[in-house]
C-alpha positions as CSV (number, residue, x, y, z in Angstrom):
1,M,32.2,93.5,151.8
2,D,32.5,94.6,155.4
3,L,31.7,98.1,156.7
4,K,35.4,99.0,157.3
5,T,36.2,98.2,153.6
6,V,33.4,100.4,152.4
7,S,34.5,103.1,154.7
8,D,38.1,102.9,153.5
9,Q,37.0,103.1,149.9
10,I,34.8,106.1,150.5
11,E,37.7,107.8,152.4
12,E,40.0,107.1,149.5
13,K,37.5,108.3,146.9
14,L,36.9,111.6,148.8
15,S,40.7,112.0,149.2
16,D,41.2,111.5,145.5
17,I,38.5,114.0,144.5
18,F,39.9,116.5,147.0
19,E,43.5,116.1,145.8
20,E,42.5,116.4,142.1
21,L,40.4,119.5,142.8
22,R,43.2,121.0,144.8
23,S,45.9,120.3,142.3
24,G,43.7,121.7,139.6
25,I,43.5,124.9,141.6
26,S,47.2,124.8,142.2
27,E,48.0,124.6,138.5
28,R,46.3,128.0,138.0
29,E,48.4,129.7,140.6
30,D,51.5,131.7,139.9
31,S,54.5,131.2,142.2
32,R,57.2,133.4,143.6
33,A,59.9,131.0,142.5
34,F,60.4,131.5,138.8
35,G,56.7,130.8,138.2
36,A,56.9,127.2,139.5
37,K,53.7,125.9,141.1
38,I,54.2,126.3,144.9
39,K,51.6,126.2,147.6
40,M,53.0,126.5,151.0
41,G,52.1,126.5,154.7
42,T,54.1,126.9,157.8
43,N,54.6,123.3,158.8
44,I,56.1,120.2,157.1
45,S,55.1,117.6,159.7
46,H,53.1,114.6,158.6
47,S,50.1,115.7,160.7
48,H,50.1,119.1,159.0
49,A,51.9,118.3,155.7
50,V,52.2,121.0,153.1
51,E,53.0,121.2,149.4
52,V,56.5,122.4,148.8
53,G,57.3,123.2,145.2
54,Q,54.8,120.6,144.0
55,V,54.5,120.1,140.3
56,F,52.4,117.1,139.3
57,T,53.5,115.2,136.2
58,P,50.9,114.5,133.6
59,L,50.5,110.7,133.1
60,R,51.4,110.8,129.4
61,W,54.7,112.7,130.2
62,A,55.6,110.2,132.9
63,E,55.1,107.5,130.3
64,W,57.2,109.5,127.8
65,L,60.2,109.7,130.2
66,I,59.8,106.0,131.1
67,N,59.9,105.0,127.4
68,R,62.8,107.3,126.5
69,W,65.2,105.7,128.9
70,G,63.9,102.1,128.9
71,I,62.7,102.0,132.4
72,F,59.7,99.8,131.7
73,D,61.8,97.1,130.0
74,A,64.4,97.2,132.8
75,W,61.6,96.7,135.3
76,I,60.2,93.8,133.4
77,D,63.7,92.3,133.2
78,G,64.2,92.4,137.0
79,A,65.3,95.9,138.0
80,S,63.9,97.6,141.1
81,V,62.3,101.0,140.5
82,C,61.5,103.7,143.0
83,D,59.8,107.1,142.7
84,P,61.3,109.0,145.7
85,T,59.0,112.0,145.5
86,A,55.9,110.2,144.1
87,G,53.0,112.7,144.6
88,Q,50.0,110.7,143.4
89,G,52.1,108.1,141.6
90,A,52.1,109.2,138.0
91,F,55.2,107.3,137.1
92,A,54.0,104.0,138.7
93,L,50.6,104.5,137.0
94,A,52.5,105.0,133.7
95,L,54.3,101.7,134.2
96,F,50.9,100.0,134.7
97,R,49.5,101.6,131.6
98,L,52.5,100.5,129.5
99,A,52.1,97.0,130.9
100,R,48.4,96.9,129.8
101,S,49.3,98.3,126.3
102,R,51.9,95.6,125.9
103,G,49.9,92.7,127.3
104,V,52.1,92.3,130.3
105,R,50.5,91.0,133.5
106,V,51.5,93.1,136.5
107,S,52.5,90.3,138.9
108,S,53.2,90.4,142.6
109,D,56.9,90.0,141.7
110,L,56.8,93.2,139.6
111,L,54.9,95.1,142.3
112,S,57.5,94.0,144.9
113,R,60.1,95.8,142.8
114,L,58.2,99.1,142.6
115,T,58.3,101.5,145.5
116,L,56.8,105.0,146.0
117,I,58.0,107.5,148.6
118,E,55.9,110.5,149.4
119,V,55.7,112.9,152.3
120,R,51.9,113.2,152.1
121,S,50.1,109.9,153.0
122,S,46.9,111.3,151.4
123,H,48.7,111.3,148.0
124,L,49.7,107.7,148.5
125,R,46.1,106.8,149.3
126,A,45.0,108.6,146.2
127,F,47.5,106.5,144.2
128,R,46.2,103.2,145.6
129,Y,42.7,104.1,144.7
130,K,43.7,105.0,141.1
131,A,45.7,101.8,140.8
132,R,42.6,99.8,141.8
133,R,40.1,101.9,139.8
134,D,42.1,102.1,136.5
135,F,44.1,98.9,136.5
136,G,42.6,96.5,139.0
137,I,45.8,96.5,141.0
138,D,45.8,96.2,144.7
139,F,49.1,97.9,145.3
140,P,50.9,96.5,148.4
141,A,51.0,99.0,151.3
142,T,54.5,97.7,152.2
143,Q,55.8,99.4,149.0
144,L,54.4,102.8,149.9
145,L,56.6,104.9,152.3
146,A,55.1,108.0,153.8
147,L,58.2,110.0,154.7
148,D,60.3,113.0,153.8
149,V,63.0,111.5,151.6
150,I,65.4,114.4,152.3
151,T,65.4,114.2,156.1
152,S,64.4,110.5,156.5
153,P,65.6,108.5,153.5
154,P,65.0,104.7,153.8
155,N,68.0,102.4,154.1
156,V,67.2,100.7,150.8
157,E,68.9,100.9,147.4
158,Y,67.2,100.6,144.0
159,D,68.4,100.0,140.5
160,I,66.4,102.9,139.0
161,L,65.0,106.1,140.3
162,C,62.5,108.1,138.3
163,G,60.2,111.0,139.1
164,N,59.8,114.7,139.6
165,P,61.3,116.2,142.8
166,P,59.8,119.5,144.2
167,W,60.7,122.8,142.6
168,A,61.2,125.8,144.9
169,N,64.0,128.1,145.9
170,F,65.3,127.8,149.4
171,A,64.3,131.4,150.1
172,D,60.7,130.6,149.2
173,L,60.3,127.6,151.5
174,P,58.2,127.8,154.7
175,D,60.3,129.2,157.6
176,S,60.0,126.0,159.7
177,Y,61.1,123.8,156.8
178,K,64.0,126.1,156.0
179,E,65.3,125.6,159.5
180,K,64.9,121.8,159.1
181,L,66.7,121.7,155.8
182,K,69.7,124.0,156.5
183,P,72.0,121.2,157.7
184,Y,71.1,119.1,154.7
185,F,71.9,121.9,152.2
186,L,75.3,122.2,154.0
187,A,75.9,118.5,154.2
188,E,75.3,118.0,150.4
189,G,77.7,120.9,149.6
190,L,74.9,123.0,148.0
191,V,75.9,126.2,149.9
192,P,79.5,127.2,150.6
193,D,79.1,128.0,154.3
194,K,76.7,128.2,157.2
195,K,76.4,132.0,157.0
196,R,75.1,132.0,153.5
197,V,72.4,129.4,154.1
198,L,71.4,131.0,157.4
199,L,71.0,134.3,155.7
200,G,68.9,132.6,153.1
201,A,71.1,134.2,150.4
202,S,71.3,131.0,148.4
203,R,68.9,130.7,145.5
204,T,69.5,127.0,145.4
205,D,66.4,125.0,144.4
206,I,65.1,122.3,146.7
207,A,65.2,120.0,143.6
208,A,69.0,120.1,143.8
209,L,68.9,118.9,147.4
210,A,66.3,116.2,146.8
211,L,68.2,114.9,143.9
212,K,71.6,114.8,145.7
213,V,70.0,112.9,148.6
214,V,68.2,110.3,146.5
215,L,71.0,109.7,144.0
216,G,73.6,109.3,146.8
217,K,71.6,107.3,149.2
218,L,68.9,105.3,147.3
219,L,70.7,104.2,144.1
220,C,72.7,101.0,144.0
221,K,76.2,100.9,142.5
222,G,75.9,102.0,138.8
223,G,72.2,102.7,139.1
224,I,70.4,105.3,137.0
225,G,68.1,108.2,137.8
226,C,65.7,109.9,135.4
227,F,63.9,113.0,136.5
228,Y,62.0,116.1,135.4
229,L,63.9,119.1,136.8
230,P,64.2,122.9,136.7
231,L,66.7,123.8,133.9
232,S,68.5,126.1,136.3
233,L,70.4,123.1,137.8
234,F,72.4,123.1,134.6
235,S,72.0,126.6,133.2
236,G,71.9,128.6,136.4
237,G,74.8,130.6,137.9
238,D,76.6,130.3,141.2
239,A,73.4,129.2,143.1
240,H,73.7,125.7,141.6
241,R,77.5,125.4,141.5
242,G,77.3,123.1,144.5
243,F,75.0,120.8,142.6
244,R,77.5,120.8,139.7
245,D,80.3,119.2,141.7
246,Y,78.7,115.9,140.5
247,T,79.0,114.2,143.8
248,A,76.2,112.9,146.1
249,N,76.9,111.3,149.5
250,Q,80.6,111.2,148.5
251,R,79.8,109.2,145.4
252,K,80.4,110.5,141.9
253,F,77.5,110.8,139.5
254,A,77.3,111.8,135.8
255,V,74.6,113.5,133.7
256,N,74.4,111.4,130.6
257,E,71.6,113.1,128.7
258,V,69.3,116.1,128.9
259,C,66.1,117.0,127.0
260,E,65.1,120.7,127.3
261,F,61.4,121.5,126.9
262,T,61.4,124.8,125.1
263,A,58.5,124.7,122.7
264,T,56.8,121.6,124.2
265,E,54.6,122.2,127.2
266,V,54.8,119.4,129.8
267,F,53.5,121.3,132.8
268,K,50.7,123.8,132.1
269,K,51.1,127.4,133.2
270,I,54.6,126.9,134.6
271,G,56.9,129.8,134.0
272,T,60.1,127.9,135.1
273,S,62.3,126.6,132.3
274,Y,62.5,122.8,132.7
275,C,64.0,119.7,131.3
276,C,64.4,116.0,132.0
277,A,67.8,114.4,132.7
278,K,69.3,110.9,132.9
279,F,71.9,110.4,135.7
280,Q,74.3,107.5,136.3
281,M,75.8,106.8,139.7
282,D,79.4,106.0,140.4
283,A,80.6,107.4,137.1
284,P,82.7,110.5,136.5
285,Q,81.1,113.4,134.7
286,K,82.3,113.7,131.1
287,F,81.7,116.5,128.6
288,P,80.1,117.3,126.3
289,V,76.7,116.0,127.4
290,R,74.2,114.9,124.9
291,Y,71.6,117.7,124.9
292,F,68.3,117.7,123.0
293,R,65.9,120.5,122.0
294,K,62.7,119.9,120.0
295,R,62.3,121.6,116.7
296,D,59.6,120.9,114.1
297,G,58.5,117.9,116.0
298,N,62.0,116.3,116.2
299,W,64.5,116.1,119.0
300,I,67.7,117.8,117.7
301,E,70.9,116.8,119.4
302,H,73.3,119.5,120.6
303,R,76.2,119.3,122.9
304,A,76.5,120.9,126.4
305,L,79.7,121.7,128.3
306,P,80.6,124.0,131.1
307,L,81.6,127.6,130.4
308,K,85.1,127.2,131.8
309,M,85.4,125.2,135.1
310,P,83.6,121.9,135.5
311,S,81.1,123.4,138.1
312,D,80.3,126.4,135.8
313,Q,76.9,126.7,134.2
314,W,76.5,124.9,130.9
315,R,76.7,126.4,127.4
316,V,74.7,124.6,124.7
317,L,76.4,124.4,121.3
318,Q,74.7,123.6,118.0
319,N,76.6,122.2,115.0
320,G,78.9,124.9,113.7
321,D,78.9,127.0,117.0
322,T,82.2,128.5,117.9
323,A,83.4,130.4,121.0
324,G,83.8,133.7,119.2
325,S,86.6,136.2,119.3
326,P,88.4,137.1,122.5
327,I,87.4,140.4,124.2
328,E,88.8,142.4,127.0
329,V,86.9,145.0,129.1
330,A,89.0,146.9,131.7
331,L,87.0,147.7,134.8
332,S,88.0,149.1,138.2
333,P,87.0,147.2,141.4
334,H,84.2,149.8,141.7
335,Q,82.7,149.0,138.4
336,K,81.5,145.5,138.6
337,P,78.1,145.0,136.8
338,R,75.1,145.7,139.0
339,Q,71.4,145.2,139.0
340,G,69.0,148.1,139.4
341,V,67.2,149.5,142.4
342,N,64.8,147.0,144.1
343,T,61.8,148.3,146.0
344,C,61.1,144.8,147.3
345,G,57.4,144.9,146.3
346,A,56.8,148.6,147.1
347,N,56.8,150.1,143.6
348,A,53.7,152.1,144.5
349,V,55.6,153.9,147.2
350,F,58.9,154.6,145.3
351,I,58.1,154.6,141.6
352,F,56.0,157.3,139.8
353,G,54.7,157.7,136.2
354,D,55.0,161.5,136.5
355,K,57.6,163.3,138.5
356,P,55.9,164.2,141.8
357,T,56.1,167.9,142.6
358,H,55.5,167.5,146.3
359,L,58.7,165.5,147.0
360,P,62.2,166.9,147.1
361,D,63.9,166.9,143.7
362,E,67.2,165.8,145.2
363,F,65.8,162.4,146.0
364,L,63.9,161.8,142.7
365,F,65.8,160.1,139.8
366,P,64.8,159.2,136.2
367,L,64.2,155.4,136.0
368,A,65.2,153.5,132.9
369,T,62.2,152.1,130.8
370,K,61.7,150.1,127.6
371,E,61.3,153.3,125.6
372,I,65.1,153.8,125.7
373,W,65.7,150.7,123.7
374,R,62.5,150.6,121.7
375,A,62.3,154.1,120.4
376,Q,65.7,155.6,121.4
377,D,63.6,157.9,123.7
378,I,65.9,159.3,126.4
379,A,63.2,161.4,128.0
380,P,62.2,160.0,131.5
381,H,58.9,158.1,131.5
382,K,59.2,157.1,135.2
383,W,60.8,158.4,138.3
384,I,62.0,156.7,141.4
385,L,62.4,158.0,145.0
386,I,65.7,157.1,146.6
387,P,65.9,158.6,150.1
388,Y,69.6,157.9,150.4
389,N,72.9,159.8,150.9
390,R,74.5,159.7,147.5
391,N,78.0,160.0,148.9
392,T,77.8,157.0,151.2
393,G,75.1,155.0,149.3
394,R,73.3,154.5,152.6
395,P,69.7,155.3,153.6
396,L,69.1,158.7,155.1
397,A,68.9,158.9,158.8
398,W,65.3,159.6,160.0
399,A,66.5,162.9,161.4
400,N,67.5,163.9,157.9
401,I,64.2,162.8,156.4
402,A,62.4,164.8,159.0
403,Q,64.0,167.9,157.6
404,H,61.8,167.4,154.5
405,P,58.2,167.4,155.8
406,A,56.7,166.1,152.5
407,L,59.2,163.3,152.3
408,R,58.6,162.4,155.9
409,H,54.8,162.4,155.4
410,H,55.0,160.3,152.2
411,L,57.1,157.6,153.9
412,T,55.2,157.6,157.2
413,A,51.9,157.1,155.3
414,A,53.4,153.9,153.7
415,K,55.2,152.7,156.9
416,D,53.0,149.6,157.4
417,K,53.5,148.5,153.8
418,L,57.2,149.1,154.0
419,E,57.6,147.3,157.3
420,N,55.7,144.2,156.0
421,R,57.9,143.6,152.9
422,K,59.3,140.1,152.6
423,G,62.8,138.9,151.9
424,T,65.8,138.1,154.1
425,L,67.9,141.2,153.2
426,I,65.2,143.7,153.4
427,R,63.9,142.2,156.6
428,S,67.4,142.6,158.1
429,A,67.2,146.4,157.3
430,I,63.7,146.7,158.6
431,G,64.8,144.9,161.8
432,K,67.4,147.6,162.3
433,G,64.6,150.2,162.1
434,V,65.5,151.5,158.6
435,W,62.1,150.5,157.1
436,W,62.5,152.9,154.2
437,S,65.4,151.0,152.8
438,L,65.8,149.7,149.3
439,L,68.0,147.0,147.8
440,G,70.6,147.5,145.0
441,V,71.6,151.0,146.2
442,G,75.2,152.0,146.8
443,P,77.7,154.7,145.8
444,Y,77.7,153.1,142.3
445,S,74.0,154.1,142.0
446,F,74.9,157.7,141.8
447,A,77.8,157.4,139.3
448,P,77.3,160.2,136.7
449,Y,77.4,157.7,133.8
450,K,76.0,154.2,133.4
451,V,76.6,151.7,130.6
452,I,73.2,150.0,130.9
453,W,71.4,147.1,129.1
454,E,68.2,145.2,129.3
455,A,68.9,142.1,131.4
456,Y,65.6,140.2,131.8
457,G,63.7,138.1,129.3
458,K,65.5,139.4,126.2
459,S,67.4,137.9,123.3
460,H,69.4,141.0,122.3
461,F,72.2,142.8,124.1
462,H,72.4,146.5,123.4
463,P,74.3,148.5,126.0
464,V,73.6,152.3,126.0
465,I,75.1,155.2,127.9
466,L,72.9,157.2,130.2
467,N,74.1,160.3,131.8
468,S,71.5,162.5,133.5
469,A,68.0,164.0,133.1
470,A,66.7,167.1,134.9
471,G,70.1,167.2,136.7
472,Q,69.7,163.7,138.2
473,V,71.5,160.5,137.2
474,W,69.5,157.6,135.7
475,Q,68.7,154.5,137.7
476,A,68.3,151.0,136.5
477,N,65.0,149.2,137.3
478,Q,65.5,146.1,139.5
479,A,66.3,142.9,137.6
480,M,65.0,144.4,134.4
481,H,68.3,146.2,133.8
482,A,72.0,145.8,134.6
483,F,74.8,148.4,134.3
484,V,78.4,149.3,134.8
485,P,78.9,152.6,136.7
486,C,81.3,155.1,135.2
487,W,82.7,158.4,136.5
488,N,83.6,160.1,133.2
489,E,82.2,160.0,129.7
490,A,85.4,158.7,128.0
491,D,85.4,155.7,130.3
492,A,81.7,155.0,129.6
493,K,82.3,155.2,125.8
494,R,85.3,152.8,126.1
495,I,83.3,150.2,128.1
496,R,80.2,150.5,125.8
497,V,82.4,149.9,122.7
498,A,83.9,146.8,124.3
499,L,80.5,145.4,125.4
500,Q,79.2,145.7,121.8
501,H,81.4,142.9,120.7
502,P,79.2,140.3,118.8
503,S,80.6,137.4,120.7
504,I,78.9,138.5,123.9
505,P,75.2,138.0,122.8
506,A,76.3,134.8,121.0
507,L,77.7,133.4,124.3
508,L,74.7,134.6,126.2
509,R,72.5,132.5,123.9
510,Q,74.8,129.5,124.3
511,L,74.3,129.9,128.1
512,N,70.6,129.3,127.6
513,G,69.5,132.7,128.6
514,D,67.7,133.6,125.4
515,G,64.3,135.1,126.4
516,K,64.7,134.0,130.0
517,C,64.8,135.9,133.2
518,N,68.6,135.5,133.5
519,W,69.4,136.6,130.0
520,A,72.1,139.2,130.8
521,Q,72.0,139.5,134.6
522,P,75.2,140.9,136.2
523,G,76.3,137.4,137.5
524,K,76.2,136.0,134.0
525,I,78.0,138.9,132.5
526,K,80.8,138.5,135.1
527,Q,80.9,134.8,134.3
528,I,81.6,135.2,130.7
529,L,84.5,137.4,131.5
530,S,87.6,136.4,133.5
531,L,89.8,138.3,135.9
532,G,93.2,139.9,135.2
533,E,95.2,143.0,136.3
534,L,95.2,146.5,134.9
535,E,98.1,149.0,135.1
536,S,97.3,151.9,137.4
537,H,97.7,154.5,134.7
538,Q,94.8,152.9,132.8
539,L,92.3,153.5,135.5
540,P,89.5,156.0,135.2
541,L,90.5,159.4,136.4
542,R,88.5,159.3,139.6
543,L,90.1,156.0,140.5
544,A,93.7,156.9,139.5
545,E,94.9,156.6,143.1
546,T,93.7,153.0,143.2
547,R,96.5,150.7,142.1
548,D,94.5,147.5,142.0
549,A,92.0,146.9,139.3
550,I,90.2,144.2,137.4
551,I,90.2,143.2,133.8
552,Y,87.3,141.1,132.8
553,R,88.3,139.0,129.8
554,R,86.4,136.3,128.0
């Protein structure tokens, strides 16, 4: 054995140890994007490659997916197989393990029909080492492509794609990679216009982009793709509507089957809801889709179909499920459902357990907490500082803040923290010099009545009416709550009664929100209701002069 061969083996062994150690550390980290495992840098070049939304697939679960959809048998029978986002090659290693268990020799012909694509060349080196160490296979370097499959897909087509594309919201990508990917999000129809993607307003997952690219450009006619994916591609709201046009590179594709992992843990310490799905290219999407959930050790078949339009998020129906009774809720244009006030990571500056006596009462508001629903306790347990003009719903000018020395001192002491908050929208406000801004504040925040409900991580839907405490109107807390603003008590009572219809929580459960972060968020509530018109005499008193209104109707 020559010195170069020994050196190469040592390098690969060290690389393998390093990558396994690093991925073990990564598995213990929480992420900003729905709890997915994300470890980011500032550059995506090959010389300074970074992990973007990386979620390694355990070998046994790669093997499970391959077995479920017959990928091994198809490979043995002559199909070409590619993992377009291969990481350290779990799906290829799973094929080798299945071959050994079935007594199949992995020939050069089989290897010539197996390709791995991965942006990190170190991951591919780690795979080659594992293939030699565990299976005695010298994997051909010609079948390993070190490239970014989104920006530089190879000009090759395969019969089968399988794998696990990266999981991360566009907003959570490194800035340099965002700039690089913007035209691809637009080209694949994942965002409606350039303005929205440039603002970073889209919550589209990079998995949607990777999937559209590889399905449309790497699959041969009628080919199939089988992937682990964030469940939000199917159950999410408008952010993934562009994915659900079921076209990739101007080719149609269909989702044939989905397995949702609810009770089964595939990826450890991952907060994101996930699934695996089988796709077929050059076929129209048909509903319902076969949809499986595991119960008592068995995969139980359900049926999934879009809420209304084909691009809507899916609702999952069990045997005997019905749509429920129709319901109408009349709302003015000023009453669309809203989220609560968002401090953008500065709770310590704006939220207090006890009402602070040194700050002006006029800018302190009772903040909704769990006690309202758990114990029917309407006494404030927290307070929030909102330095805003309640008539305009805009931040106070600094000259107005300066008229309140204690308020000025409080905000000035936190200036560095407030100026360093992250997020596209808050950065825009900070860039204009209004570094004491919040998100989710407008004239609706100061409506005297709110029909409010818990919107995050729940499985019940109990709207309540909140009026005021200590002379100040209640505020909803970030994504934890959602509300409809009302300007008189009668209107609030009417809306609350309408929202108590039992078909609403039933439909929320069908929309796969049970216990999840998007349980009853404003966007979802608006989706389960449709638009109409309301006679002007039916409007709330304050809005009687407005002739146009909205009826939300399921």
